[in-house]
All heavy atoms as an XYZ file, in Angstrom:
865
protein
N       9.939      7.597     10.900
C      11.225      8.118     10.480
C      12.231      6.984     10.278
O      13.045      7.042      9.375
C      11.726      9.108     11.532
C      12.883      9.934     11.060
C      13.221     11.007     12.076
O      12.336     11.842     12.356
O      14.346     10.986     12.578
N      12.181      5.989     11.141
C      13.122      4.872     11.075
C      12.391      3.575     11.405
O      11.410      3.576     12.148
C      14.248      5.106     12.086
O      15.105      3.986     12.158
N      12.885      2.461     10.861
C      12.295      1.150     11.171
C      12.402      0.803     12.644
O      11.577      0.078     13.174
C      13.028      0.043     10.435
C      12.836      0.001      8.953
C      13.851     -0.492      8.154
C      11.665      0.403      8.349
C      13.708     -0.573      6.786
C      11.511      0.331      6.981
C      12.532     -0.161      6.209
O      12.373     -0.231      4.859
N      13.452      1.246     13.274
C      13.719      0.860     14.660
C      13.655      2.068     15.575
O      14.101      3.131     15.195
C      15.087      0.180     14.746
C      15.112     -1.097     13.925
O      14.196     -1.925     14.125
O      16.008     -1.265     13.084
N      13.088      1.938     16.754
C      12.601      0.701     17.363
C      11.237      0.308     16.810
O      10.337      1.137     16.680
C      12.532      1.017     18.846
C      12.274      2.487     18.882
C      12.980      3.069     17.675
N      11.100     -0.950     16.490
C       9.896     -1.498     15.888
C       8.655     -1.338     16.775
O       7.545     -1.154     16.277
C      10.149     -2.980     15.601
C       9.138     -3.635     14.725
C       9.574     -5.041     14.353
O      10.469     -5.186     13.501
O       9.003     -5.982     14.927
N       8.842     -1.377     18.076
C       7.697     -1.309     18.988
C       6.939      0.008     18.885
O       5.762      0.073     19.224
C       8.127     -1.524     20.450
O       9.133     -0.577     20.778
C       8.624     -2.940     20.673
N       7.590      1.045     18.394
C       6.930      2.355     18.271
C       5.684      2.252     17.405
O       4.671      2.889     17.673
C       7.909      3.412     17.709
C       7.197      4.696     17.331
C       9.013      3.681     18.702
N       5.722      1.452     16.352
C       4.554      1.321     15.486
C       3.935     -0.074     15.531
O       2.749     -0.225     15.309
C       4.902      1.689     14.036
C       6.093      0.939     13.495
C       5.934     -0.289     12.896
C       7.370      1.455     13.616
C       7.019     -0.998     12.428
C       8.459      0.762     13.149
C       8.281     -0.467     12.545
O       9.365     -1.161     12.075
N       4.731     -1.110     15.806
C       4.181     -2.473     15.783
C       3.147     -2.690     16.887
O       2.059     -3.223     16.632
C       5.306     -3.498     15.897
C       4.798     -4.914     15.724
C       5.922     -5.894     15.552
N       5.385     -7.245     15.442
C       6.074     -8.274     15.035
N       7.336     -8.130     14.703
N       5.514     -9.468     14.968
N       3.455     -2.273     18.096
C       2.526     -2.480     19.213
C       1.195     -1.759     18.963
O       0.128     -2.374     19.098
C       3.177     -2.077     20.556
C       2.159     -2.063     21.676
C       4.342     -3.008     20.887
N       1.198     -0.471     18.573
C      -0.097      0.186     18.316
C      -0.875     -0.463     17.166
O      -2.093     -0.605     17.254
C       0.283      1.624     17.969
C       1.630      1.830     18.565
C       2.307      0.492     18.512
N      -0.182     -0.863     16.099
C      -0.881     -1.491     14.982
C      -1.463     -2.845     15.379
O      -2.602     -3.172     15.031
C       0.051     -1.640     13.777
C       0.362     -0.339     13.046
C       1.457     -0.541     12.018
C      -0.888      0.217     12.388
N      -0.692     -3.626     16.132
C      -1.204     -4.924     16.576
C      -2.375     -4.752     17.545
O      -3.307     -5.554     17.535
C      -0.084     -5.760     17.184
C       0.870     -6.280     16.116
C       2.039     -7.087     16.663
O       2.369     -6.965     17.868
O       2.640     -7.837     15.873
N      -2.359     -3.696     18.346
C      -3.476     -3.466     19.271
C      -4.762     -3.133     18.514
O      -5.859     -3.285     19.044
C      -3.141     -2.349     20.269
O      -3.216     -1.081     19.651
N      -4.637     -2.697     17.249
C      -5.797     -2.406     16.409
C      -6.232     -3.616     15.581
O      -7.163     -3.534     14.786
C      -5.476     -1.242     15.467
C      -5.246      0.105     16.140
C      -4.709      1.117     15.138
C      -6.518      0.604     16.783
N      -5.502     -4.733     15.745
C      -5.873     -5.950     15.038
C      -5.035     -6.273     13.826
O      -5.282     -7.271     13.144
N      -4.044     -5.450     13.511
C      -3.175     -5.746     12.386
C      -2.219     -6.868     12.757
O      -1.739     -6.935     13.879
C      -2.377     -4.509     11.971
C      -3.242     -3.448     11.336
C      -3.894     -2.503     12.104
C      -3.409     -3.414      9.958
C      -4.701     -1.541     11.521
C      -4.209     -2.455      9.369
C      -4.848     -1.518     10.155
O      -5.638     -0.581      9.579
N      -1.952     -7.743     11.801
C      -1.069     -8.880     12.031
C       0.203     -8.660     11.213
O       0.138     -8.398     10.006
C      -1.755    -10.196     11.610
C      -0.818    -11.377     11.804
C      -3.049    -10.390     12.390
N       1.358     -8.779     11.880
C       2.646     -8.588     11.212
C       2.806     -9.601     10.085
O       2.601    -10.786     10.276
C       3.780     -8.735     12.225
C       5.145     -8.553     11.636
C       5.601     -7.299     11.290
C       5.976     -9.644     11.426
C       6.859     -7.114     10.749
C       7.237     -9.479     10.889
C       7.682     -8.206     10.548
N       3.143     -9.122      8.912
C       3.336     -9.991      7.753
C       4.782    -10.348      7.521
O       5.184    -11.486      7.694
N       5.585     -9.376      7.156
C       7.001     -9.618      6.932
C       7.758     -8.294      6.905
O       7.163     -7.232      6.871
C       7.237    -10.401      5.641
C       6.910     -9.634      4.391
N       5.639     -9.530      3.903
C       7.701     -8.931      3.548
C       5.665     -8.801      2.800
N       6.901     -8.420      2.569
N       9.063     -8.404      6.904
C       9.935     -7.231      6.829
C      10.892     -7.447      5.676
O      11.563     -8.449      5.574
C      10.712     -7.085      8.140
C      11.653     -5.903      8.167
C      12.316     -5.785      9.525
N      13.251     -4.670      9.513
C      13.642     -4.016     10.590
N      13.197     -4.375     11.774
N      14.484     -3.022     10.501
N      10.909     -6.487      4.768
C      11.903     -6.476      3.698
C      12.315     -5.029      3.509
O      12.977     -4.487      4.360
C      11.395     -7.162      2.428
C      10.029     -6.658      1.965
O       9.679     -5.502      2.253
O       9.326     -7.417      1.303
N      11.867     -4.377      2.435
C      12.162     -2.956      2.274
C      11.294     -2.119      3.196
O      11.519     -0.946      3.383
C      11.958     -2.534      0.820
C      12.936     -3.173     -0.126
C      12.683     -2.758     -1.561
O      12.105     -1.685     -1.791
O      13.069     -3.528     -2.447
N      10.294     -2.708      3.758
C       9.397     -2.059      4.695
C       8.731     -3.117      5.520
O       8.992     -4.295      5.369
N       7.880     -2.695      6.418
C       7.097     -3.643      7.198
C       5.725     -3.695      6.560
O       5.203     -2.673      6.150
C       6.957     -3.174      8.647
C       8.237     -3.185      9.385
N       8.692     -4.282     10.078
C       9.195     -2.249      9.545
C       9.850     -4.011     10.632
N      10.175     -2.775     10.322
N       5.154     -4.863      6.508
C       3.824     -4.999      5.942
C       2.928     -5.625      6.993
O       3.281     -6.629      7.595
C       3.839     -5.864      4.670
C       2.441     -5.961      4.084
C       4.799     -5.276      3.645
N       1.814     -5.012      7.239
C       0.836     -5.525      8.203
C      -0.465     -5.801      7.469
O      -0.853     -5.036      6.594
C       0.576     -4.497      9.303
C       1.756     -4.278     10.188
C       2.745     -3.378      9.863
C       1.880     -4.994     11.352
C       3.844     -3.189     10.675
C       2.962     -4.807     12.184
C       3.950     -3.900     11.845
N      -1.123     -6.879      7.818
C      -2.400     -7.227      7.205
C      -3.489     -7.189      8.263
O      -3.253     -7.570      9.396
C      -2.357     -8.632      6.610
C      -1.266     -8.822      5.608
C      -0.074     -9.391      5.979
C      -1.427     -8.407      4.307
C       0.947     -9.563      5.067
C      -0.420     -8.569      3.380
C       0.768     -9.152      3.756
N      -4.644     -6.773      7.884
C      -5.805     -6.811      8.789
C      -6.899     -7.611      8.117
O      -7.005     -7.634      6.902
C      -6.306     -5.411      9.089
N      -7.725     -8.228      8.893
C      -8.833     -8.986      8.336
C      -8.358    -10.261      7.675
O      -7.361    -10.850      8.063
N      -9.085    -10.668      6.657
C      -8.815    -11.908      5.937
C      -7.471    -11.809      5.222
O      -7.307    -11.007      4.311
C      -9.943    -12.145      4.933
C      -9.777    -13.403      4.120
O      -8.748    -14.090      4.256
O     -10.695    -13.705      3.345
N      -6.478    -12.618      5.609
C      -5.159    -12.516      4.985
C      -5.159    -12.918      3.513
O      -4.285    -12.503      2.766
C      -4.286    -13.458      5.821
C      -5.224    -14.354      6.531
C      -6.528    -13.620      6.658
N      -6.143    -13.699      3.068
C      -6.220    -14.085      1.659
C      -6.655    -12.896      0.811
O      -6.057    -12.592     -0.214
C      -7.195    -15.270      1.455
C      -6.771    -16.475      2.281
C      -7.324    -15.616     -0.022
C      -5.444    -17.075      1.910
N      -7.698    -12.201      1.234
C      -8.226    -11.074      0.459
C      -7.514     -9.769      0.762
O      -7.681     -8.794      0.054
C      -9.726    -10.911      0.705
C     -10.551    -12.126      0.350
C     -10.415    -12.521     -1.078
N     -11.061    -11.537     -1.914
C     -11.047    -11.570     -3.216
N     -10.435    -12.517     -3.846
N     -11.651    -10.646     -3.914
N      -6.735     -9.741      1.826
C      -5.968     -8.559      2.233
C      -6.829     -7.302      2.192
O      -6.566     -6.369      1.450
C      -4.728     -8.406      1.360
C      -3.764     -9.538      1.560
S      -2.128     -9.316      0.888
C      -2.372     -8.449     -0.612
N      -7.876     -7.280      3.001
C      -8.811     -6.169      2.991
C      -8.143     -4.854      3.357
O      -8.539     -3.804      2.886
C      -9.975     -6.462      3.946
O      -9.485     -6.699      5.252
N      -7.139     -4.895      4.196
C      -6.368     -3.711      4.536
C      -4.903     -4.097      4.544
O      -4.532     -5.138      5.061
C      -6.756     -3.174      5.931
O      -8.155     -2.906      5.938
C      -5.989     -1.919      6.268
N      -4.093     -3.259      3.973
C      -2.678     -3.544      3.811
C      -1.909     -2.289      4.215
O      -2.080     -1.260      3.592
C      -2.450     -3.830      2.331
C      -1.226     -4.605      2.024
N      -1.054     -5.175      0.804
C      -0.119     -4.906      2.731
C       0.104     -5.802      0.765
N       0.683     -5.643      1.928
N      -1.145     -2.351      5.272
C      -0.417     -1.181      5.754
C       1.075     -1.402      5.569
O       1.619     -2.413      6.012
C      -0.725     -0.912      7.255
C       0.083      0.269      7.752
C      -2.207     -0.682      7.469
N       1.734     -0.481      4.892
C       3.182     -0.517      4.706
C       3.812      0.492      5.657
O       3.345      1.623      5.744
C       3.585     -0.064      3.293
C       3.069     -0.919      2.201
N       3.849     -1.850      1.580
C       1.851     -0.973      1.613
C       3.138     -2.444      0.645
N       1.916     -1.927      0.644
N       4.873      0.100      6.319
C       5.649      1.034      7.122
C       7.036      1.082      6.491
O       7.720      0.063      6.404
C       5.750      0.587      8.600
C       6.621      1.556      9.391
C       4.361      0.481      9.221
N       7.433      2.250      6.020
C       8.740      2.412      5.387
C       9.454      3.599      6.014
O       8.824      4.497      6.561
C       8.627      2.606      3.857
C       8.022      1.386      3.191
C       7.834      3.841      3.514
N      10.776      3.574      5.919
C      11.536      4.702      6.451
C      11.209      5.957      5.652
O      11.060      5.919      4.434
C      13.036      4.411      6.417
C      13.423      3.379      7.435
C      14.930      3.240      7.621
O      15.695      3.760      6.796
O      15.311      2.613      8.608
N      11.105      7.043      6.359
C      10.699      8.308      5.758
C      11.579      8.703      4.574
O      11.098      9.253      3.594
C      10.721      9.396      6.828
C      10.160     10.711      6.378
C      10.090     11.703      7.509
O      10.965     11.675      8.392
O       9.149     12.505      7.499
N      12.869      8.415      4.642
C      13.790      8.826      3.587
C      13.842      7.843      2.423
O      14.495      8.113      1.415
C      15.197      8.983      4.168
O      15.655      7.741      4.677
N      13.151      6.720      2.502
C      13.192      5.697      1.455
C      12.477      6.174      0.199
O      11.468      6.880      0.272
C      12.563      4.408      1.961
N      12.996      5.778     -0.952
C      12.358      6.114     -2.227
C      10.918      5.592     -2.266
O      10.022      6.276     -2.750
C      13.158      5.525     -3.393
C      12.541      5.770     -4.757
C      12.425      7.233     -5.150
O      13.180      8.062     -4.611
O      11.569      7.552     -5.992
N      10.681      4.391     -1.741
C       9.321      3.840     -1.715
C       8.368      4.785     -0.992
O       7.218      4.937     -1.391
C       9.296      2.481     -1.016
C       9.813      1.360     -1.895
O      10.046      1.596     -3.097
O       9.975      0.250     -1.372
N       8.848      5.395      0.068
C       8.010      6.308      0.836
C       7.611      7.505     -0.017
O       6.445      7.885     -0.058
C       8.752      6.780      2.090
O       7.988      7.717      2.799
N       8.562      8.076     -0.723
C       8.261      9.235     -1.573
C       7.270      8.860     -2.681
O       6.358      9.625     -2.998
C       9.546      9.812     -2.146
C      10.389     10.534     -1.105
C      11.557     11.284     -1.725
N      12.551     10.379     -2.291
C      13.509      9.764     -1.586
N      13.590      9.954     -0.291
N      14.378      8.974     -2.175
N       7.443      7.687     -3.269
C       6.541      7.242     -4.336
C       5.131      7.042     -3.786
O       4.148      7.479     -4.391
C       7.076      5.944     -4.993
C       6.037      5.322     -5.904
C       8.353      6.240     -5.764
N       5.010      6.390     -2.633
C       3.695      6.149     -2.041
C       2.989      7.455     -1.704
O       1.786      7.600     -1.935
C       3.820      5.290     -0.785
C       4.186      3.863     -1.059
S       4.368      2.981      0.510
C       5.317      1.571     -0.009
N       3.719      8.417     -1.176
C       3.122      9.706     -0.819
C       2.715     10.463     -2.076
O       1.636     11.068     -2.126
C       4.077     10.527      0.078
C       3.595     11.955      0.238
C       4.233      9.851      1.433
N       3.542     10.421     -3.114
C       3.203     11.071     -4.380
C       1.916     10.488     -4.941
O       1.010     11.225     -5.365
C       4.349     10.909     -5.394
O       5.515     11.545     -4.876
C       3.999     11.494     -6.744
N       1.806      9.158     -4.948
C       0.615      8.478     -5.447
C      -0.612      8.857     -4.620
O      -1.651      9.248     -5.154
C       0.858      6.961     -5.417
C      -0.290      6.151     -5.934
C      -0.619      6.158     -7.282
C      -1.030      5.357     -5.080
C      -1.671      5.395     -7.761
C      -2.086      4.592     -5.547
C      -2.401      4.617     -6.897
N      -0.485      8.789     -3.304
C      -1.584      9.132     -2.405
C      -2.058     10.564     -2.628
O      -3.250     10.827     -2.767
C      -1.146      8.949     -0.951
C      -2.244      9.297      0.051
C      -1.708      9.699      1.386
N      -0.934     10.931      1.302
C      -0.060     11.325      2.233
N       0.160     10.584      3.303
N       0.592     12.455      2.106
N      -1.115     11.488     -2.665
C      -1.478     12.898     -2.808
C      -2.151     13.175     -4.148
O      -3.082     13.985     -4.223
C      -0.244     13.784     -2.635
C       0.257     13.817     -1.203
O      -0.445     13.305     -0.299
O       1.373     14.341     -0.980
N      -1.692     12.504     -5.206
C      -2.315     12.689     -6.513
C      -3.766     12.211     -6.483
O      -4.666     12.903     -6.969
C      -1.523     11.944     -7.590
C      -1.980     12.256     -8.987
C      -1.493     13.377     -9.656
C      -2.909     11.462     -9.643
C      -1.913     13.684    -10.942
C      -3.346     11.750    -10.916
C      -2.840     12.863    -11.565
O      -3.265     13.175    -12.831
N      -3.995     11.047     -5.894
C      -5.372     10.543     -5.822
C      -6.255     11.448     -4.980
O      -7.438     11.640     -5.294
C      -5.393      9.120     -5.271
C      -4.764      8.040     -6.144
C      -4.932      6.675     -5.499
C      -5.317      8.043     -7.555
N      -5.703     12.024     -3.941
C      -6.491     12.924     -3.088
C      -6.943     14.172     -3.831
O      -7.989     14.738     -3.533
C      -5.677     13.340     -1.862
C      -5.584     12.253     -0.814
C      -4.788     12.719      0.379
N      -4.828     11.736      1.451
C      -4.141     11.840      2.576
N      -3.364     12.904      2.790
N      -4.221     10.912      3.490
N      -6.153     14.615     -4.789
C      -6.487     15.846     -5.515
C      -7.107     15.578     -6.890
O      -7.434     16.526     -7.604
C      -5.245     16.748     -5.686
O      -4.239     16.021     -6.396
C      -4.710     17.193     -4.326
N      -7.263     14.318     -7.252
C      -7.858     13.931     -8.533
C      -8.907     12.838     -8.281
O      -8.641     11.645     -8.478
C      -6.786     13.432     -9.508
C      -5.811     14.481     -9.905
N      -4.730     14.816     -9.122
C      -5.782     15.299    -10.982
C      -4.061     15.791     -9.719
N      -4.683     16.103    -10.834
N     -10.100     13.226     -7.859
C     -11.120     12.235     -7.487
C     -11.516     11.286     -8.616
O     -11.835     10.125     -8.357
C     -12.306     13.072     -7.010
C     -12.004     14.474     -7.374
C     -10.546     14.590     -7.656
N     -11.478     11.743     -9.865
C     -11.801     10.837    -10.979
C     -10.762      9.724    -11.071
O     -11.104      8.567    -11.326
C     -11.879     11.592    -12.305
C     -13.100     12.492    -12.382
O     -14.051     12.290    -11.583
O     -13.109     13.400    -13.240
N      -9.517     10.085    -10.864
C      -8.439      9.081    -10.888
C      -8.585      8.129     -9.702
O      -8.367      6.919     -9.831
C      -7.074      9.762    -10.854
C      -5.929      8.833    -11.190
C      -5.946      8.404    -12.646
O      -5.946      9.269    -13.534
O      -5.951      7.171    -12.895
N      -8.963      8.656     -8.561
C      -9.168      7.809     -7.376
C     -10.283      6.802     -7.639
O     -10.175      5.631     -7.239
C      -9.494      8.668     -6.159
N     -11.337      7.215     -8.343
C     -12.424      6.285     -8.670
C     -11.944      5.218     -9.661
O     -12.328      4.047     -9.552
C     -13.637      7.034     -9.214
C     -14.460      7.695     -8.115
C     -15.775      8.249     -8.616
N     -15.631      9.459     -9.414
C     -15.380     10.672     -8.908
N     -15.251     10.830     -7.609
N     -15.268     11.712     -9.698
N     -11.104      5.612    -10.636
C     -10.549      4.623    -11.572
C      -9.702      3.604    -10.822
O      -9.767      2.399    -11.090
C      -9.720      5.310    -12.653
C     -10.550      5.886    -13.779
C      -9.711      6.321    -14.954
N      -8.962      7.535    -14.694
C      -9.465      8.767    -14.759
N     -10.731      8.955    -15.068
N      -8.713      9.816    -14.512
N      -8.914      4.074     -9.867
C      -8.079      3.172     -9.075
C      -8.952      2.238     -8.238
O      -8.687      1.041     -8.151
C      -7.136      3.995     -8.197
C      -6.184      3.163     -7.374
C      -5.364      2.208     -7.967
C      -6.087      3.336     -5.999
C      -4.486      1.452     -7.215
C      -5.206      2.587     -5.240
C      -4.403      1.648     -5.855
O      -3.538      0.900     -5.104
N      -9.999      2.782     -7.655
C     -10.923      1.953     -6.875
C     -11.516      0.846     -7.743
O     -11.570     -0.329     -7.339
C     -12.037      2.821     -6.292
C     -13.079      2.042     -5.534
C     -14.243      2.908     -5.066
O     -14.473      3.995     -5.634
O     -14.921      2.468     -4.129
N     -11.960      1.195     -8.946
C     -12.552      0.202     -9.843
C     -11.520     -0.846    -10.248
O     -11.814     -2.045    -10.276
C     -13.138      0.874    -11.089
C     -13.826     -0.109    -12.009
C     -14.938     -0.884    -11.318
O     -15.788     -0.318    -10.658
N     -14.920     -2.205    -11.444
N     -10.301     -0.416    -10.534
C      -9.235     -1.352    -10.877
C      -8.992     -2.329     -9.732
O      -8.876     -3.539     -9.947
C      -7.947     -0.597    -11.213
C      -6.715     -1.477    -11.438
C      -6.887     -2.348    -12.684
C      -5.455     -0.621    -11.535
N      -8.946     -1.810     -8.520
C      -8.710     -2.674     -7.354
C      -9.821     -3.709     -7.190
O      -9.551     -4.884     -6.900
C      -8.562     -1.831     -6.091
C      -7.258     -1.048     -6.065
C      -7.167     -0.129     -4.876
C      -7.210     -0.883     -3.600
N      -6.126     -0.725     -2.690
N     -11.071     -3.307     -7.395
C     -12.183     -4.258     -7.307
C     -12.066     -5.341     -8.391
O     -12.254     -6.526     -8.109
C     -13.527     -3.544     -7.426
C     -13.932     -2.803     -6.199
N     -14.335     -3.426     -5.043
C     -13.984     -1.468     -5.952
C     -14.613     -2.523     -4.130
N     -14.404     -1.321     -4.646
N     -11.746     -4.909     -9.601
C     -11.602     -5.861    -10.708
C     -10.483     -6.857    -10.423
O     -10.646     -8.065    -10.603
C     -11.315     -5.104    -12.021
O     -12.417     -4.237    -12.297
C     -11.093     -6.053    -13.183
N      -9.350     -6.344     -9.961
C      -8.207     -7.220     -9.691
C      -8.458     -8.116     -8.483
O      -8.025     -9.271     -8.461
C      -6.936     -6.391     -9.497
C      -6.481     -5.607    -10.727
C      -5.264     -4.747    -10.381
C      -6.198     -6.531    -11.897
N      -9.165     -7.607     -7.489
C      -9.481     -8.428     -6.309
C     -10.373     -9.602     -6.698
O     -10.235    -10.698     -6.132
C     -10.148     -7.577     -5.237
N     -11.260     -9.393     -7.661
C     -12.110    -10.488     -8.139
C     -11.301    -11.505     -8.944
O     -11.630    -12.684     -8.967
C     -13.249     -9.950     -9.010
C     -14.288     -9.184     -8.210
O     -14.347     -9.370     -6.966
O     -15.032     -8.392     -8.826
N     -10.254    -11.037     -9.597
C      -9.458    -11.896    -10.480
C      -8.368    -12.669     -9.744
O      -8.059    -13.795    -10.105
C      -8.827    -11.027    -11.565
C      -8.141    -11.818    -12.665
C      -7.614    -10.922    -13.767
N      -8.676    -10.090    -14.295
C      -8.481     -8.934    -14.918
N      -7.262     -8.458    -15.079
N      -9.496     -8.225    -15.374
N      -7.757    -12.048     -8.736
C      -6.595    -12.648     -8.069
C      -6.886    -12.920     -6.600
O      -7.334    -12.047     -5.877
C      -5.385    -11.716     -8.150
C      -4.937    -11.431     -9.559
C      -5.229    -10.215    -10.160
C      -4.228    -12.381    -10.282
C      -4.821     -9.946    -11.457
C      -3.817    -12.117    -11.576
C      -4.111    -10.901    -12.156
O      -3.707    -10.646    -13.443
N      -6.568    -14.126     -6.173
C      -6.676    -14.441     -4.744
C      -5.321    -14.319     -4.068
O      -5.241    -14.209     -2.852
C      -7.257    -15.837     -4.533
O      -6.418    -16.806     -5.107
N      -4.260    -14.315     -4.837
C      -2.906    -14.181     -4.300
C      -2.543    -12.701     -4.226
O      -2.621    -11.980     -5.233
C      -1.914    -14.927     -5.199
C      -0.492    -14.795     -4.717
O      -0.056    -15.629     -3.899
O       0.194    -13.829     -5.149
N      -2.144    -12.254     -3.031
C      -1.833    -10.841     -2.829
C      -0.698    -10.329     -3.687
O      -0.722     -9.189     -4.148
N       0.309    -11.161     -3.938
C       1.432    -10.726     -4.771
C       1.009    -10.547     -6.225
O       1.432     -9.595     -6.881
C       2.593    -11.722     -4.665
C       3.242    -11.680     -3.308
O       3.345    -10.624     -2.681
N       3.672    -12.831     -2.820
N       0.184    -11.461     -6.724
C      -0.316    -11.320     -8.096
C      -1.172    -10.067     -8.228
O      -1.083     -9.343     -9.213
C      -1.123    -12.552     -8.498
C      -0.284    -13.795     -8.668
C      -1.125    -15.024     -8.962
O      -2.376    -14.923     -8.947
O      -0.527    -16.085     -9.198
N      -2.009     -9.828     -7.234
C      -2.853     -8.630     -7.216
C      -1.988     -7.367     -7.254
O      -2.223     -6.457     -8.057
C      -3.725     -8.664     -5.966
C      -4.416     -7.369     -5.625
C      -5.615     -7.015     -6.224
C      -3.867     -6.500     -4.682
C      -6.254     -5.834     -5.899
C      -4.500     -5.311     -4.352
C      -5.685     -4.988     -4.963
O      -6.307     -3.809     -4.635
N      -0.970     -7.329     -6.397
C      -0.084     -6.154     -6.347
C       0.659     -5.976     -7.662
O       0.770     -4.850     -8.174
C       0.893     -6.292     -5.185
N       1.159     -7.056     -8.227
C       1.868     -6.978     -9.505
C       0.951     -6.461    -10.613
O       1.372     -5.676    -11.464
C       2.427     -8.339     -9.910
C       3.594     -8.777     -9.049
O       4.185     -7.928     -8.320
O       3.928     -9.986     -9.092
N      -0.294     -6.900    -10.595
C      -1.233     -6.521    -11.645
C      -1.559     -5.032    -11.634
O      -1.877     -4.458    -12.679
C      -2.516     -7.347    -11.522
N      -1.477     -4.388    -10.489
C      -1.791     -2.956    -10.450
C      -0.544     -2.072    -10.524
O      -0.646     -0.857    -10.618
C      -2.632     -2.610     -9.227
C      -1.962     -2.790     -7.911
C      -2.907     -2.414     -6.767
C      -2.147     -2.593     -5.472
N      -2.444     -1.642     -4.475
N       0.617     -2.677    -10.567
C       1.872     -1.915    -10.528
C       2.033     -0.943    -11.690
O       2.461      0.194    -11.500
C       3.072     -2.863    -10.489
O       3.096     -3.541     -9.268
N       1.715     -1.381    -12.898
C       1.888     -0.506    -14.061
C       0.971      0.710    -13.962
O       1.363      1.830    -14.283
C       1.640     -1.266    -15.361
C       1.940     -0.447    -16.600
C       3.366      0.101    -16.647
O       4.311     -0.583    -16.211
O       3.543      1.258    -17.117
N      -0.241      0.497    -13.502
C      -1.170      1.607    -13.313
C      -0.592      2.611    -12.302
O      -0.590      3.823    -12.552
C      -2.528      1.091    -12.826
C      -3.452      2.217    -12.428
C      -4.204      2.888    -13.379
C      -3.535      2.631    -11.109
C      -5.029      3.950    -13.008
C      -4.349      3.679    -10.731
C      -5.088      4.334    -11.684
O      -5.885      5.385    -11.321
N      -0.113      2.105    -11.187
C       0.441      2.972    -10.136
C       1.633      3.752    -10.691
O       1.745      4.970    -10.482
C       0.836      2.154     -8.889
C       1.610      3.008     -7.893
C      -0.411      1.560     -8.239
N       2.522      3.080    -11.426
C       3.679      3.780    -12.016
C       3.229      4.897    -12.954
O       3.812      5.976    -12.984
C       4.591      2.791    -12.737
C       5.454      1.968    -11.803
C       6.540      1.193    -12.550
N       5.997      0.140    -13.395
C       5.753     -1.100    -12.994
N       6.006     -1.459    -11.751
N       5.269     -1.992    -13.840
N       2.168      4.640    -13.728
C       1.657      5.667    -14.643
C       1.127      6.879    -13.893
O       1.388      8.029    -14.283
N       0.418      6.649    -12.816
C      -0.107      7.758    -12.012
C       1.053      8.548    -11.403
O       1.051      9.783    -11.419
C      -1.071      7.248    -10.923
C      -1.407      8.356     -9.927
C      -2.343      6.696    -11.542
N       2.040      7.865    -10.905
C       3.198      8.555    -10.294
C       3.921      9.379    -11.350
O       4.310     10.527    -11.086
C       4.131      7.542     -9.595
C       5.445      8.208     -9.177
C       3.441      6.923     -8.389
N       4.081      8.834    -12.560
C       4.730      9.612    -13.640
C       3.942     10.889    -13.929
O       4.521     11.960    -14.070
C       4.851      8.766    -14.903
C       6.017      7.821    -14.912
C       6.272      7.236    -16.300
N       5.152      6.467    -16.824
C       4.950      5.162    -16.603
N       5.798      4.480    -15.873
N       3.889      4.565    -17.109
N       2.608     10.782    -14.026
C       1.789     11.970    -14.268
C       1.909     12.962    -13.130
O       1.978     14.172    -13.341
C       0.326     11.570    -14.489
C       0.058     10.969    -15.839
C      -1.414     10.883    -16.185
N      -2.239     10.165    -15.236
C      -2.344      8.832    -15.144
N      -1.622      8.071    -15.947
N      -3.141      8.274    -14.259
N       1.927     12.454    -11.921
C       2.022     13.339    -10.741
C       3.332     14.080    -10.712
O       3.392     15.217    -10.237
C       1.851     12.517     -9.463
N       4.385     13.459    -11.194
C       5.716     14.074    -11.126
C       5.996     14.986    -12.311
O       6.987     15.695    -12.322
C       6.792     12.988    -11.044
C       6.742     12.240     -9.741
C       7.694     11.067     -9.680
O       8.018     10.462    -10.717
N       8.115     10.722     -8.489
N       5.109     14.978    -13.317
C       5.372     15.815    -14.510
C       4.773     17.205    -14.365
O       4.072     17.549    -13.497
C       4.835     15.144    -15.756
O       3.434     14.991    -15.699
C-alpha cells in the first residue's frame, strides 16, 4: 500500500535472496545474476499509476496465453541481445505499452 515502512517488504524479500537495487518511483530488487536479471521484482505504491499499468499488463497476459507466449519469446530474444538491464527494459517497452492499450480498450 505504501513504500514505508520499508522493512515490511524488504526484510522478507532479502530473506528469500533478493538484493536491493535502488529506489526511485518504486523499489527494485534483483535475484540471481545481477547482469542477466533472472528475476526482477518491483515494489510500487498501490495508488501509483505504474502499479495500475503493471497489474493491467499482468492480468491481460494471464487471460491471453498466446500473448503471454509472445511476450516470453520476446523476452528470450531480448535477453540474448542485451546484457544491460536498462537496454533490455527499454527494448520491450513499446510491446508492453501496446498490450496495455489493447487491455484497456
